[in-house]
CHARMM-style PDB file with segment names, atoms N, HN, CA, C and O in Angstrom:
ATOM      1  N   UNK     1     -13.781   4.940 -15.588  1.00  0.00      PROA
ATOM      2  CA  UNK     1     -13.207   4.395 -14.378  1.00  0.00      PROA
ATOM      3  C   UNK     1     -11.874   3.704 -14.671  1.00  0.00      PROA
ATOM      4  O   UNK     1     -10.945   3.787 -13.868  1.00  0.00      PROA
ATOM      5  N   UNK     2     -11.777   3.041 -15.790  1.00  0.00      PROA
ATOM      6  HN  UNK     2     -12.531   2.973 -16.443  1.00  0.00      PROA
ATOM      7  CA  UNK     2     -10.534   2.357 -16.152  1.00  0.00      PROA
ATOM      8  C   UNK     2      -9.402   3.361 -16.321  1.00  0.00      PROA
ATOM      9  O   UNK     2      -8.271   3.101 -15.912  1.00  0.00      PROA
ATOM     10  N   UNK     3      -9.704   4.502 -16.920  1.00  0.00      PROA
ATOM     11  HN  UNK     3     -10.623   4.713 -17.253  1.00  0.00      PROA
ATOM     12  CA  UNK     3      -8.679   5.520 -17.143  1.00  0.00      PROA
ATOM     13  C   UNK     3      -8.143   6.049 -15.816  1.00  0.00      PROA
ATOM     14  O   UNK     3      -6.939   6.260 -15.672  1.00  0.00      PROA
ATOM     15  N   UNK     4      -9.020   6.260 -14.860  1.00  0.00      PROA
ATOM     16  HN  UNK     4      -9.998   6.088 -14.977  1.00  0.00      PROA
ATOM     17  CA  UNK     4      -8.599   6.732 -13.538  1.00  0.00      PROA
ATOM     18  C   UNK     4      -7.739   5.675 -12.859  1.00  0.00      PROA
ATOM     19  O   UNK     4      -6.723   6.003 -12.246  1.00  0.00      PROA
ATOM     20  N   UNK     5      -8.131   4.430 -12.962  1.00  0.00      PROA
ATOM     21  HN  UNK     5      -8.957   4.163 -13.459  1.00  0.00      PROA
ATOM     22  CA  UNK     5      -7.350   3.339 -12.384  1.00  0.00      PROA
ATOM     23  C   UNK     5      -5.953   3.293 -12.993  1.00  0.00      PROA
ATOM     24  O   UNK     5      -4.960   3.128 -12.285  1.00  0.00      PROA
ATOM     25  N   UNK     6      -5.891   3.439 -14.290  1.00  0.00      PROA
ATOM     26  HN  UNK     6      -6.698   3.574 -14.865  1.00  0.00      PROA
ATOM     27  CA  UNK     6      -4.578   3.457 -14.956  1.00  0.00      PROA
ATOM     28  C   UNK     6      -3.732   4.623 -14.445  1.00  0.00      PROA
ATOM     29  O   UNK     6      -2.533   4.469 -14.211  1.00  0.00      PROA
ATOM     30  N   UNK     7      -4.347   5.771 -14.274  1.00  0.00      PROA
ATOM     31  HN  UNK     7      -5.321   5.897 -14.464  1.00  0.00      PROA
ATOM     32  CA  UNK     7      -3.619   6.937 -13.779  1.00  0.00      PROA
ATOM     33  C   UNK     7      -3.079   6.673 -12.370  1.00  0.00      PROA
ATOM     34  O   UNK     7      -1.903   6.910 -12.093  1.00  0.00      PROA
ATOM     35  N   UNK     8      -3.933   6.192 -11.505  1.00  0.00      PROA
ATOM     36  HN  UNK     8      -4.888   6.000 -11.730  1.00  0.00      PROA
ATOM     37  CA  UNK     8      -3.539   5.937 -10.107  1.00  0.00      PROA
ATOM     38  C   UNK     8      -2.409   4.917 -10.035  1.00  0.00      PROA
ATOM     39  O   UNK     8      -1.562   4.988  -9.145  1.00  0.00      PROA
ATOM     40  N   UNK     9      -2.394   3.972 -10.963  1.00  0.00      PROA
ATOM     41  HN  UNK     9      -3.083   3.914 -11.686  1.00  0.00      PROA
ATOM     42  CA  UNK     9      -1.366   2.928 -10.975  1.00  0.00      PROA
ATOM     43  C   UNK     9      -0.156   3.290 -11.834  1.00  0.00      PROA
ATOM     44  O   UNK     9       0.714   2.453 -12.075  1.00  0.00      PROA
ATOM     45  N   UNK    10      -0.105   4.544 -12.295  1.00  0.00      PROA
ATOM     46  HN  UNK    10      -0.812   5.224 -12.100  1.00  0.00      PROA
ATOM     47  CA  UNK    10       1.066   5.030 -13.019  1.00  0.00      PROA
ATOM     48  C   UNK    10       1.205   4.533 -14.442  1.00  0.00      PROA
ATOM     49  O   UNK    10       2.307   4.536 -14.991  1.00  0.00      PROA
ATOM     50  N   UNK    11       0.108   4.106 -15.049  1.00  0.00      PROA
ATOM     51  HN  UNK    11      -0.787   4.103 -14.603  1.00  0.00      PROA
ATOM     52  CA  UNK    11       0.153   3.601 -16.426  1.00  0.00      PROA
ATOM     53  C   UNK    11      -0.397   4.680 -17.368  1.00  0.00      PROA
ATOM     54  O   UNK    11      -1.566   4.656 -17.753  1.00  0.00      PROA
ATOM     55  N   UNK    12       0.474   5.619 -17.722  1.00  0.00      PROA
ATOM     56  HN  UNK    12       1.424   5.638 -17.408  1.00  0.00      PROA
ATOM     57  CA  UNK    12       0.067   6.769 -18.510  1.00  0.00      PROA
ATOM     58  C   UNK    12       0.270   6.575 -20.009  1.00  0.00      PROA
ATOM     59  O   UNK    12      -0.058   7.471 -20.786  1.00  0.00      PROA
ATOM     60  N   UNK    13       0.794   5.448 -20.428  1.00  0.00      PROA
ATOM     61  HN  UNK    13       1.060   4.720 -19.796  1.00  0.00      PROA
ATOM     62  CA  UNK    13       1.195   5.223 -21.809  1.00  0.00      PROA
ATOM     63  C   UNK    13       0.204   5.660 -22.870  1.00  0.00      PROA
ATOM     64  O   UNK    13       0.602   6.320 -23.829  1.00  0.00      PROA
ATOM     65  N   UNK    14      -1.048   5.327 -22.741  1.00  0.00      PROA
ATOM     66  HN  UNK    14      -1.371   4.791 -21.962  1.00  0.00      PROA
ATOM     67  CA  UNK    14      -2.049   5.632 -23.764  1.00  0.00      PROA
ATOM     68  C   UNK    14      -2.956   6.788 -23.355  1.00  0.00      PROA
ATOM     69  O   UNK    14      -4.085   6.908 -23.831  1.00  0.00      PROA
ATOM     70  N   UNK    15      -2.440   7.644 -22.457  1.00  0.00      PROA
ATOM     71  HN  UNK    15      -1.523   7.547 -22.070  1.00  0.00      PROA
ATOM     72  CA  UNK    15      -3.260   8.712 -21.910  1.00  0.00      PROA
ATOM     73  C   UNK    15      -2.706  10.071 -22.340  1.00  0.00      PROA
ATOM     74  O   UNK    15      -1.499  10.309 -22.279  1.00  0.00      PROA
ATOM     75  N   UNK    16      -3.588  10.943 -22.768  1.00  0.00      PROA
ATOM     76  HN  UNK    16      -4.568  10.750 -22.818  1.00  0.00      PROA
ATOM     77  CA  UNK    16      -3.139  12.273 -23.181  1.00  0.00      PROA
ATOM     78  C   UNK    16      -2.770  13.107 -21.957  1.00  0.00      PROA
ATOM     79  O   UNK    16      -3.209  12.836 -20.839  1.00  0.00      PROA
ATOM     80  N   UNK    17      -1.968  14.107 -22.194  1.00  0.00      PROA
ATOM     81  HN  UNK    17      -1.610  14.327 -23.102  1.00  0.00      PROA
ATOM     82  CA  UNK    17      -1.560  15.014 -21.118  1.00  0.00      PROA
ATOM     83  C   UNK    17      -2.775  15.732 -20.534  1.00  0.00      PROA
ATOM     84  O   UNK    17      -2.833  15.980 -19.329  1.00  0.00      PROA
ATOM     85  N   UNK    18      -3.729  16.060 -21.376  1.00  0.00      PROA
ATOM     86  HN  UNK    18      -3.681  15.858 -22.354  1.00  0.00      PROA
ATOM     87  CA  UNK    18      -4.943  16.743 -20.921  1.00  0.00      PROA
ATOM     88  C   UNK    18      -5.736  15.855 -19.960  1.00  0.00      PROA
ATOM     89  O   UNK    18      -6.208  16.322 -18.924  1.00  0.00      PROA
ATOM     90  N   UNK    19      -5.878  14.583 -20.307  1.00  0.00      PROA
ATOM     91  HN  UNK    19      -5.495  14.204 -21.149  1.00  0.00      PROA
ATOM     92  CA  UNK    19      -6.597  13.646 -19.444  1.00  0.00      PROA
ATOM     93  C   UNK    19      -5.868  13.485 -18.118  1.00  0.00      PROA
ATOM     94  O   UNK    19      -6.502  13.480 -17.062  1.00  0.00      PROA
ATOM     95  N   UNK    20      -4.545  13.354 -18.158  1.00  0.00      PROA
ATOM     96  HN  UNK    20      -4.030  13.359 -19.015  1.00  0.00      PROA
ATOM     97  CA  UNK    20      -3.759  13.230 -16.919  1.00  0.00      PROA
ATOM     98  C   UNK    20      -3.972  14.439 -16.019  1.00  0.00      PROA
ATOM     99  O   UNK    20      -4.133  14.299 -14.807  1.00  0.00      PROA
ATOM    100  N   UNK    21      -3.973  15.623 -16.615  1.00  0.00      PROA
ATOM    101  HN  UNK    21      -3.842  15.736 -17.600  1.00  0.00      PROA
ATOM    102  CA  UNK    21      -4.164  16.847 -15.833  1.00  0.00      PROA
ATOM    103  C   UNK    21      -5.552  16.900 -15.198  1.00  0.00      PROA
ATOM    104  O   UNK    21      -5.691  17.314 -14.047  1.00  0.00      PROA
ATOM    105  N   UNK    22      -6.582  16.482 -15.945  1.00  0.00      PROA
ATOM    106  HN  UNK    22      -6.469  16.146 -16.880  1.00  0.00      PROA
ATOM    107  CA  UNK    22      -7.945  16.472 -15.411  1.00  0.00      PROA
ATOM    108  C   UNK    22      -8.064  15.519 -14.227  1.00  0.00      PROA
ATOM    109  O   UNK    22      -8.654  15.854 -13.201  1.00  0.00      PROA
ATOM    110  N   UNK    23      -7.494  14.326 -14.386  1.00  0.00      PROA
ATOM    111  HN  UNK    23      -7.014  14.053 -15.220  1.00  0.00      PROA
ATOM    112  CA  UNK    23      -7.563  13.336 -13.309  1.00  0.00      PROA
ATOM    113  C   UNK    23      -6.780  13.821 -12.097  1.00  0.00      PROA
ATOM    114  O   UNK    23      -7.240  13.700 -10.962  1.00  0.00      PROA
ATOM    115  N   UNK    24      -5.595  14.372 -12.343  1.00  0.00      PROA
ATOM    116  HN  UNK    24      -5.221  14.471 -13.265  1.00  0.00      PROA
ATOM    117  CA  UNK    24      -4.774  14.877 -11.245  1.00  0.00      PROA
ATOM    118  C   UNK    24      -5.520  15.968 -10.468  1.00  0.00      PROA
ATOM    119  O   UNK    24      -5.472  15.987  -9.239  1.00  0.00      PROA
ATOM    120  N   UNK    25      -6.196  16.858 -11.159  1.00  0.00      PROA
ATOM    121  HN  UNK    25      -6.235  16.842 -12.158  1.00  0.00      PROA
ATOM    122  CA  UNK    25      -6.947  17.925 -10.504  1.00  0.00      PROA
ATOM    123  C   UNK    25      -8.126  17.361  -9.712  1.00  0.00      PROA
ATOM    124  O   UNK    25      -8.391  17.805  -8.595  1.00  0.00      PROA
ATOM    125  N   UNK    26      -8.836  16.383 -10.285  1.00  0.00      PROA
ATOM    126  HN  UNK    26      -8.620  16.022 -11.192  1.00  0.00      PROA
ATOM    127  CA  UNK    26      -9.968  15.768  -9.579  1.00  0.00      PROA
ATOM    128  C   UNK    26      -9.501  15.075  -8.308  1.00  0.00      PROA
ATOM    129  O   UNK    26     -10.159  15.165  -7.271  1.00  0.00      PROA
ATOM    130  N   UNK    27      -8.371  14.385  -8.384  1.00  0.00      PROA
ATOM    131  HN  UNK    27      -7.837  14.312  -9.226  1.00  0.00      PROA
ATOM    132  CA  UNK    27      -7.816  13.707  -7.209  1.00  0.00      PROA
ATOM    133  C   UNK    27      -7.460  14.729  -6.136  1.00  0.00      PROA
ATOM    134  O   UNK    27      -7.704  14.508  -4.950  1.00  0.00      PROA
ATOM    135  N   UNK    28      -6.891  15.830  -6.556  1.00  0.00      PROA
ATOM    136  HN  UNK    28      -6.693  16.009  -7.519  1.00  0.00      PROA
ATOM    137  CA  UNK    28      -6.528  16.891  -5.619  1.00  0.00      PROA
ATOM    138  C   UNK    28      -7.783  17.514  -5.000  1.00  0.00      PROA
ATOM    139  O   UNK    28      -7.825  17.770  -3.796  1.00  0.00      PROA
ATOM    140  N   UNK    29      -8.795  17.755  -5.821  1.00  0.00      PROA
ATOM    141  HN  UNK    29      -8.761  17.547  -6.799  1.00  0.00      PROA
ATOM    142  CA  UNK    29     -10.034  18.387  -5.348  1.00  0.00      PROA
ATOM    143  C   UNK    29     -10.746  17.571  -4.278  1.00  0.00      PROA
ATOM    144  O   UNK    29     -11.289  18.130  -3.325  1.00  0.00      PROA
ATOM    145  N   UNK    30     -10.746  16.257  -4.432  1.00  0.00      PROA
ATOM    146  HN  UNK    30     -10.305  15.803  -5.207  1.00  0.00      PROA
ATOM    147  CA  UNK    30     -11.440  15.405  -3.453  1.00  0.00      PROA
ATOM    148  C   UNK    30     -10.502  14.862  -2.384  1.00  0.00      PROA
ATOM    149  O   UNK    30     -10.924  14.090  -1.523  1.00  0.00      PROA
ATOM    150  N   UNK    31      -9.220  15.263  -2.431  1.00  0.00      PROA
ATOM    151  HN  UNK    31      -8.877  15.891  -3.130  1.00  0.00      PROA
ATOM    152  CA  UNK    31      -8.204  14.821  -1.457  1.00  0.00      PROA
ATOM    153  C   UNK    31      -8.137  13.292  -1.398  1.00  0.00      PROA
ATOM    154  O   UNK    31      -8.133  12.696  -0.321  1.00  0.00      PROA
ATOM    155  N   UNK    32      -8.084  12.676  -2.582  1.00  0.00      PROA
ATOM    156  HN  UNK    32      -8.088  13.161  -3.457  1.00  0.00      PROA
ATOM    157  CA  UNK    32      -8.030  11.211  -2.684  1.00  0.00      PROA
ATOM    158  C   UNK    32      -6.632  10.700  -2.338  1.00  0.00      PROA
ATOM    159  O   UNK    32      -5.623  11.277  -2.742  1.00  0.00      PROA
ATOM    160  N   UNK    33      -6.602   9.604  -1.580  1.00  0.00      PROA
ATOM    161  HN  UNK    33      -7.422   9.136  -1.251  1.00  0.00      PROA
ATOM    162  CA  UNK    33      -5.356   8.904  -1.286  1.00  0.00      PROA
ATOM    163  C   UNK    33      -5.561   7.423  -1.558  1.00  0.00      PROA
ATOM    164  O   UNK    33      -6.619   6.874  -1.250  1.00  0.00      PROA
ATOM    165  N   UNK    34      -4.563   6.780  -2.128  1.00  0.00      PROA
ATOM    166  HN  UNK    34      -3.704   7.226  -2.377  1.00  0.00      PROA
ATOM    167  CA  UNK    34      -4.646   5.356  -2.429  1.00  0.00      PROA
ATOM    168  C   UNK    34      -4.733   4.575  -1.119  1.00  0.00      PROA
ATOM    169  O   UNK    34      -3.977   4.838  -0.184  1.00  0.00      PROA
ATOM    170  N   UNK    35      -5.650   3.622  -1.055  1.00  0.00      PROA
ATOM    171  HN  UNK    35      -6.264   3.409  -1.815  1.00  0.00      PROA
ATOM    172  CA  UNK    35      -5.801   2.771   0.120  1.00  0.00      PROA
ATOM    173  C   UNK    35      -4.959   1.510  -0.103  1.00  0.00      PROA
ATOM    174  O   UNK    35      -5.378   0.592  -0.808  1.00  0.00      PROA
ATOM    175  N   UNK    36      -3.779   1.475   0.499  1.00  0.00      PROA
ATOM    176  HN  UNK    36      -3.438   2.220   1.071  1.00  0.00      PROA
ATOM    177  CA  UNK    36      -2.849   0.351   0.303  1.00  0.00      PROA
ATOM    178  C   UNK    36      -3.430  -0.961   0.832  1.00  0.00      PROA
ATOM    179  O   UNK    36      -3.170  -2.025   0.271  1.00  0.00      PROA
ATOM    180  N   UNK    37      -4.209  -0.890   1.900  1.00  0.00      PROA
ATOM    181  HN  UNK    37      -4.421  -0.025   2.356  1.00  0.00      PROA
ATOM    182  CA  UNK    37      -4.809  -2.124   2.431  1.00  0.00      PROA
ATOM    183  C   UNK    37      -5.797  -2.717   1.433  1.00  0.00      PROA
ATOM    184  O   UNK    37      -5.847  -3.935   1.258  1.00  0.00      PROA
ATOM    185  N   UNK    38      -6.567  -1.881   0.790  1.00  0.00      PROA
ATOM    186  HN  UNK    38      -6.526  -0.892   0.932  1.00  0.00      PROA
ATOM    187  CA  UNK    38      -7.515  -2.366  -0.215  1.00  0.00      PROA
ATOM    188  C   UNK    38      -6.772  -2.978  -1.402  1.00  0.00      PROA
ATOM    189  O   UNK    38      -7.199  -3.993  -1.952  1.00  0.00      PROA
ATOM    190  N   UNK    39      -5.659  -2.353  -1.793  1.00  0.00      PROA
ATOM    191  HN  UNK    39      -5.312  -1.529  -1.346  1.00  0.00      PROA
ATOM    192  CA  UNK    39      -4.870  -2.907  -2.892  1.00  0.00      PROA
ATOM    193  C   UNK    39      -4.329  -4.289  -2.532  1.00  0.00      PROA
ATOM    194  O   UNK    39      -4.338  -5.200  -3.359  1.00  0.00      PROA
ATOM    195  N   UNK    40      -3.861  -4.437  -1.304  1.00  0.00      PROA
ATOM    196  HN  UNK    40      -3.854  -3.696  -0.632  1.00  0.00      PROA
ATOM    197  CA  UNK    40      -3.316  -5.723  -0.878  1.00  0.00      PROA
ATOM    198  C   UNK    40      -4.402  -6.795  -0.854  1.00  0.00      PROA
ATOM    199  O   UNK    40      -4.152  -7.942  -1.223  1.00  0.00      PROA
ATOM    200  N   UNK    41      -5.604  -6.424  -0.422  1.00  0.00      PROA
ATOM    201  HN  UNK    41      -5.806  -5.492  -0.122  1.00  0.00      PROA
ATOM    202  CA  UNK    41      -6.703  -7.387  -0.425  1.00  0.00      PROA
ATOM    203  C   UNK    41      -7.037  -7.817  -1.848  1.00  0.00      PROA
ATOM    204  O   UNK    41      -7.271  -8.996  -2.113  1.00  0.00      PROA
ATOM    205  N   UNK    42      -7.058  -6.851  -2.756  1.00  0.00      PROA
ATOM    206  HN  UNK    42      -6.869  -5.893  -2.541  1.00  0.00      PROA
ATOM    207  CA  UNK    42      -7.370  -7.150  -4.152  1.00  0.00      PROA
ATOM    208  C   UNK    42      -6.325  -8.075  -4.770  1.00  0.00      PROA
ATOM    209  O   UNK    42      -6.659  -8.996  -5.516  1.00  0.00      PROA
ATOM    210  N   UNK    43      -5.060  -7.819  -4.451  1.00  0.00      PROA
ATOM    211  HN  UNK    43      -4.789  -7.071  -3.846  1.00  0.00      PROA
ATOM    212  CA  UNK    43      -3.969  -8.622  -5.007  1.00  0.00      PROA
ATOM    213  C   UNK    43      -3.754  -9.927  -4.253  1.00  0.00      PROA
ATOM    214  O   UNK    43      -2.998 -10.790  -4.699  1.00  0.00      PROA
ATOM    215  N   UNK    44      -4.414 -10.069  -3.118  1.00  0.00      PROA
ATOM    216  HN  UNK    44      -5.028  -9.368  -2.756  1.00  0.00      PROA
ATOM    217  CA  UNK    44      -4.259 -11.241  -2.251  1.00  0.00      PROA
ATOM    218  C   UNK    44      -2.800 -11.440  -1.855  1.00  0.00      PROA
ATOM    219  O   UNK    44      -2.297 -12.563  -1.802  1.00  0.00      PROA
ATOM    220  N   UNK    45      -2.133 -10.315  -1.578  1.00  0.00      PROA
ATOM    221  HN  UNK    45      -2.541  -9.403  -1.621  1.00  0.00      PROA
ATOM    222  CA  UNK    45      -0.735 -10.351  -1.177  1.00  0.00      PROA
ATOM    223  C   UNK    45      -0.503  -9.183  -0.229  1.00  0.00      PROA
ATOM    224  O   UNK    45      -0.425  -8.035  -0.665  1.00  0.00      PROA
ATOM    225  N   UNK    46      -0.393  -9.467   1.061  1.00  0.00      PROA
ATOM    226  HN  UNK    46      -0.457 -10.400   1.416  1.00  0.00      PROA
ATOM    227  CA  UNK    46      -0.307  -8.392   2.042  1.00  0.00      PROA
ATOM    228  C   UNK    46       1.111  -8.085   2.492  1.00  0.00      PROA
ATOM    229  O   UNK    46       1.346  -7.041   3.100  1.00  0.00      PROA
ATOM    230  N   UNK    47       2.055  -8.961   2.213  1.00  0.00      PROA
ATOM    231  HN  UNK    47       1.864  -9.809   1.719  1.00  0.00      PROA
ATOM    232  CA  UNK    47       3.428  -8.809   2.683  1.00  0.00      PROA
ATOM    233  C   UNK    47       3.488  -8.763   4.215  1.00  0.00      PROA
ATOM    234  O   UNK    47       4.400  -8.167   4.788  1.00  0.00      PROA
ATOM    235  N   UNK    48       2.522  -9.389   4.861  1.00  0.00      PROA
ATOM    236  HN  UNK    48       1.782  -9.873   4.395  1.00  0.00      PROA
ATOM    237  CA  UNK    48       2.506  -9.442   6.316  1.00  0.00      PROA
ATOM    238  C   UNK    48       2.976 -10.807   6.782  1.00  0.00      PROA
ATOM    239  O   UNK    48       2.725 -11.821   6.131  1.00  0.00      PROA
ATOM    240  N   UNK    49       3.653 -10.821   7.906  1.00  0.00      PROA
ATOM    241  HN  UNK    49       3.857  -9.997   8.435  1.00  0.00      PROA
ATOM    242  CA  UNK    49       4.090 -12.068   8.518  1.00  0.00      PROA
ATOM    243  C   UNK    49       3.554 -12.092   9.940  1.00  0.00      PROA
ATOM    244  O   UNK    49       3.728 -11.133  10.692  1.00  0.00      PROA
ATOM    245  N   UNK    50       2.913 -13.170  10.301  1.00  0.00      PROA
ATOM    246  HN  UNK    50       2.772 -13.949   9.691  1.00  0.00      PROA
ATOM    247  CA  UNK    50       2.382 -13.305  11.651  1.00  0.00      PROA
ATOM    248  C   UNK    50       3.392 -13.972  12.572  1.00  0.00      PROA
ATOM    249  O   UNK    50       4.120 -14.881  12.174  1.00  0.00      PROA
ATOM    250  N   UNK    51       3.416 -13.501  13.804  1.00  0.00      PROA
ATOM    251  HN  UNK    51       2.824 -12.763  14.127  1.00  0.00      PROA
ATOM    252  CA  UNK    51       4.287 -14.086  14.820  1.00  0.00      PROA
ATOM    253  C   UNK    51       3.426 -14.402  16.030  1.00  0.00      PROA
ATOM    254  O   UNK    51       2.709 -13.538  16.534  1.00  0.00      PROA
ATOM    255  N   UNK    52       3.497 -15.635  16.492  1.00  0.00      PROA
ATOM    256  HN  UNK    52       4.079 -16.337  16.082  1.00  0.00      PROA
ATOM    257  CA  UNK    52       2.727 -16.046  17.658  1.00  0.00      PROA
ATOM    258  C   UNK    52       3.678 -16.220  18.826  1.00  0.00      PROA
ATOM    259  O   UNK    52       4.644 -16.979  18.752  1.00  0.00      PROA
ATOM    260  N   UNK    53       3.393 -15.508  19.901  1.00  0.00      PROA
ATOM    261  HN  UNK    53       2.608 -14.892  19.961  1.00  0.00      PROA
ATOM    262  CA  UNK    53       4.198 -15.628  21.116  1.00  0.00      PROA
ATOM    263  C   UNK    53       3.271 -15.837  22.301  1.00  0.00      PROA
ATOM    264  O   UNK    53       2.112 -15.423  22.280  1.00  0.00      PROA
ATOM    265  N   UNK    54       3.791 -16.481  23.328  1.00  0.00      PROA
ATOM    266  HN  UNK    54       4.733 -16.817  23.345  1.00  0.00      PROA
ATOM    267  CA  UNK    54       2.977 -16.785  24.505  1.00  0.00      PROA
ATOM    268  C   UNK    54       2.764 -15.547  25.373  1.00  0.00      PROA
ATOM    269  O   UNK    54       1.692 -15.372  25.952  1.00  0.00      PROA
ATOM    270  N   UNK    55       3.783 -14.688  25.464  1.00  0.00      PROA
ATOM    271  HN  UNK    55       4.653 -14.831  24.993  1.00  0.00      PROA
ATOM    272  CA  UNK    55       3.692 -13.533  26.356  1.00  0.00      PROA
ATOM    273  C   UNK    55       4.383 -12.336  25.703  1.00  0.00      PROA
ATOM    274  O   UNK    55       5.610 -12.304  25.607  1.00  0.00      PROA
ATOM    275  N   UNK    56       3.602 -11.355  25.255  1.00  0.00      PROA
ATOM    276  HN  UNK    56       2.606 -11.380  25.333  1.00  0.00      PROA
ATOM    277  CA  UNK    56       4.190 -10.212  24.562  1.00  0.00      PROA
ATOM    278  C   UNK    56       4.979  -9.306  25.501  1.00  0.00      PROA
ATOM    279  O   UNK    56       5.785  -8.497  25.042  1.00  0.00      PROA
ATOM    280  N   UNK    57       4.760  -9.430  26.801  1.00  0.00      PROA
ATOM    281  HN  UNK    57       4.105 -10.087  27.174  1.00  0.00      PROA
ATOM    282  CA  UNK    57       5.500  -8.612  27.761  1.00  0.00      PROA
ATOM    283  C   UNK    57       6.850  -9.230  28.129  1.00  0.00      PROA
ATOM    284  O   UNK    57       7.659  -8.597  28.807  1.00  0.00      PROA
ATOM    285  N   UNK    58       7.088 -10.447  27.689  1.00  0.00      PROA
ATOM    286  HN  UNK    58       6.430 -10.961  27.138  1.00  0.00      PROA
ATOM    287  CA  UNK    58       8.343 -11.130  27.965  1.00  0.00      PROA
ATOM    288  C   UNK    58       9.468 -10.442  27.188  1.00  0.00      PROA
ATOM    289  O   UNK    58       9.293 -10.094  26.020  1.00  0.00      PROA
ATOM    290  N   UNK    59      10.619 -10.245  27.833  1.00  0.00      PROA
ATOM    291  HN  UNK    59      10.761 -10.527  28.781  1.00  0.00      PROA
ATOM    292  CA  UNK    59      11.768  -9.583  27.200  1.00  0.00      PROA
ATOM    293  C   UNK    59      12.199 -10.315  25.935  1.00  0.00      PROA
ATOM    294  O   UNK    59      12.556  -9.676  24.945  1.00  0.00      PROA
ATOM    295  N   UNK    60      12.170 -11.632  25.954  1.00  0.00      PROA
ATOM    296  HN  UNK    60      11.879 -12.150  26.759  1.00  0.00      PROA
ATOM    297  CA  UNK    60      12.562 -12.411  24.783  1.00  0.00      PROA
ATOM    298  C   UNK    60      11.666 -12.096  23.582  1.00  0.00      PROA
ATOM    299  O   UNK    60      12.132 -12.058  22.443  1.00  0.00      PROA
ATOM    300  N   UNK    61      10.388 -11.872  23.847  1.00  0.00      PROA
ATOM    301  HN  UNK    61      10.010 -11.903  24.773  1.00  0.00      PROA
ATOM    302  CA  UNK    61       9.455 -11.569  22.760  1.00  0.00      PROA
ATOM    303  C   UNK    61       9.841 -10.282  22.044  1.00  0.00      PROA
ATOM    304  O   UNK    61       9.799 -10.214  20.816  1.00  0.00      PROA
ATOM    305  N   UNK    62      10.221  -9.255  22.816  1.00  0.00      PROA
ATOM    306  HN  UNK    62      10.256  -9.310  23.814  1.00  0.00      PROA
ATOM    307  CA  UNK    62      10.607  -7.994  22.184  1.00  0.00      PROA
ATOM    308  C   UNK    62      11.881  -8.173  21.362  1.00  0.00      PROA
ATOM    309  O   UNK    62      12.015  -7.570  20.297  1.00  0.00      PROA
ATOM    310  N   UNK    63      12.815  -8.990  21.839  1.00  0.00      PROA
ATOM    311  HN  UNK    63      12.706  -9.480  22.704  1.00  0.00      PROA
ATOM    312  CA  UNK    63      14.030  -9.280  21.068  1.00  0.00      PROA
ATOM    313  C   UNK    63      13.684 -10.022  19.783  1.00  0.00      PROA
ATOM    314  O   UNK    63      14.257  -9.758  18.727  1.00  0.00      PROA
ATOM    315  N   UNK    64      12.751 -10.943  19.885  1.00  0.00      PROA
ATOM    316  HN  UNK    64      12.285 -11.158  20.744  1.00  0.00      PROA
ATOM    317  CA  UNK    64      12.304 -11.705  18.714  1.00  0.00      PROA
ATOM    318  C   UNK    64      11.704 -10.774  17.666  1.00  0.00      PROA
ATOM    319  O   UNK    64      12.022 -10.877  16.481  1.00  0.00      PROA
ATOM    320  N   UNK    65      10.838  -9.871  18.105  1.00  0.00      PROA
ATOM    321  HN  UNK    65      10.580  -9.788  19.067  1.00  0.00      PROA
ATOM    322  CA  UNK    65      10.209  -8.926  17.186  1.00  0.00      PROA
ATOM    323  C   UNK    65      11.252  -8.020  16.515  1.00  0.00      PROA
ATOM    324  O   UNK    65      11.219  -7.808  15.303  1.00  0.00      PROA
ATOM    325  N   UNK    66      12.160  -7.499  17.315  1.00  0.00      PROA
ATOM    326  HN  UNK    66      12.186  -7.670  18.300  1.00  0.00      PROA
ATOM    327  CA  UNK    66      13.210  -6.613  16.774  1.00  0.00      PROA
ATOM    328  C   UNK    66      14.084  -7.357  15.768  1.00  0.00      PROA
ATOM    329  O   UNK    66      14.401  -6.827  14.704  1.00  0.00      PROA
ATOM    330  N   UNK    67      14.472  -8.582  16.107  1.00  0.00      PROA
ATOM    331  HN  UNK    67      14.214  -9.013  16.971  1.00  0.00      PROA
ATOM    332  CA  UNK    67      15.304  -9.375  15.198  1.00  0.00      PROA
ATOM    333  C   UNK    67      14.582  -9.703  13.908  1.00  0.00      PROA
ATOM    334  O   UNK    67      15.161  -9.609  12.826  1.00  0.00      PROA
ATOM    335  N   UNK    68      13.320 -10.089  14.017  1.00  0.00      PROA
ATOM    336  HN  UNK    68      12.850 -10.166  14.897  1.00  0.00      PROA
ATOM    337  CA  UNK    68      12.552 -10.419  12.823  1.00  0.00      PROA
ATOM    338  C   UNK    68      12.383  -9.171  11.945  1.00  0.00      PROA
ATOM    339  O   UNK    68      12.465  -9.257  10.720  1.00  0.00      PROA
ATOM    340  N   UNK    69      12.149  -8.029  12.565  1.00  0.00      PROA
ATOM    341  HN  UNK    69      12.082  -7.959  13.560  1.00  0.00      PROA
ATOM    342  CA  UNK    69      12.001  -6.792  11.815  1.00  0.00      PROA
ATOM    343  C   UNK    69      13.284  -6.445  11.061  1.00  0.00      PROA
ATOM    344  O   UNK    69      13.229  -6.035   9.902  1.00  0.00      PROA
ATOM    345  N   UNK    70      14.414  -6.604  11.700  1.00  0.00      PROA
ATOM    346  HN  UNK    70      14.458  -6.937  12.642  1.00  0.00      PROA
ATOM    347  CA  UNK    70      15.701  -6.306  11.046  1.00  0.00      PROA
ATOM    348  C   UNK    70      15.965  -7.244   9.874  1.00  0.00      PROA
ATOM    349  O   UNK    70      16.392  -6.806   8.805  1.00  0.00      PROA
ATOM    350  N   UNK    71      15.713  -8.522  10.075  1.00  0.00      PROA
ATOM    351  HN  UNK    71      15.366  -8.878  10.943  1.00  0.00      PROA
ATOM    352  CA  UNK    71      15.958  -9.491   9.020  1.00  0.00      PROA
ATOM    353  C   UNK    71      15.003  -9.270   7.830  1.00  0.00      PROA
ATOM    354  O   UNK    71      15.414  -9.338   6.671  1.00  0.00      PROA
ATOM    355  N   UNK    72      13.753  -9.012   8.131  1.00  0.00      PROA
ATOM    356  HN  UNK    72      13.419  -8.957   9.072  1.00  0.00      PROA
ATOM    357  CA  UNK    72      12.755  -8.888   7.067  1.00  0.00      PROA
ATOM    358  C   UNK    72      12.802  -7.548   6.346  1.00  0.00      PROA
ATOM    359  O   UNK    72      12.327  -7.427   5.217  1.00  0.00      PROA
ATOM    360  N   UNK    73      13.375  -6.543   7.000  1.00  0.00      PROA
ATOM    361  HN  UNK    73      13.761  -6.641   7.917  1.00  0.00      PROA
ATOM    362  CA  UNK    73      13.478  -5.232   6.349  1.00  0.00      PROA
ATOM    363  C   UNK    73      14.479  -5.323   5.226  1.00  0.00      PROA
ATOM    364  OT1 UNK    73      14.726  -4.332   4.537  1.00  0.00      PROA
TER     365      UNK     73
END
């Protein structure tokens, strides 16, 4: 399991080419995709920012969201 984790996280340093190929094929066979939300929970770092507004339908709220998105991007 540790070897697969290393592969998924791009740490191939101590891994043979044969092992990388086997893991890559297994990932392809089961159509595995990394769950970014699970990774963020594990790392306790989501890169999310909460915004509290009184009325989301208010025009000012949409401007606030757009501005915050531009600044944070």
